N, C-alpha and C positions, 0 to 999 in steps of 0.2 A: 721717524716719529715726528709728530707735530711739536713745534716749539711752543713752550708755555712760559708764562711769567709766574714766578714764585714770589709772592709778597710775604716777606718775613721780617722778623725783628732785626734791628741793626747790630745787636750784640751777640749773635750766634758765633761764639768762638770756642766754647768749651767742648763741643761735640760729644754731648752725653745724651742718653735716652730720656733724661728728665726735661730736656729742651724740646718743646713741641715743634719749633721751626726746624731744628736739626733733624728730627725724626723724618719729617717729610722730605727735606733736602737729601738725606741719606738714601731714602727709598728711590727718589728720582735718579740719583747717581747709580745705584745698584741696577736699575732697569735700563740705564743708558738713555734716559729721556733728556733731550736737549731743552734747556731752560735758561731764562734770564732772571737774575735775582733783582728784586726791587725792595730795597731796605726801607724800613719804617722805624720810627722811634720806639724806645722800650717803654714798658709800663702798661698799665691797663686803662689808661685814660682815653680821651677822645683821640681818634685818628681820622681826621676829615678825609684824607686821601684814600684810606682803606674803605671808609664808609661810602665814598663816591663810586668805588669799583664794586663793592660787595653788598652794600646796604647795612653793614654792621662793622664793628671795630676790632674784632678778634683776628689774630694771626695764628697760623699761616693761612693764606688764601692762594688758590691756583686760578689763574686767568688763562683759559685755554685758547688756542688759535682761532677756534670757531666763535669766540665771544662768550662762551659759557664760563661762569664763575663758580668755583667749587670750594666749599668750606664745610668741614666737619671737625670733630675732635681729631687730633693728630694721628692717633693710633688707627682710626678708621681710614683716614686719608692715606697713610702709609700702606695699609693692607690693600686698598683699592689700586694704588700704584703698582704694588708688587704682583697683583692679580692681572695686571696688564690692561686695566680699564682707564688708564690715562695716557 
């Protein structure tokens, strides 16, 4: 499978389903998708490095090997990963 970059918050440590970044990371792990974690600051403020990649500041964001950048609500992202579309 293609290696992707998972842009996520830096404080994903509780591993609960209320953590959007963890939902997506868990789905990647379950599907055996190879990925690199790119951590970003917490909070909902400006994230210039995320904005430069995706055009917006929300996390998580997937940066695919072919250059595509993918961002939706975490439940939809996890479902797409589990369906094998990442």
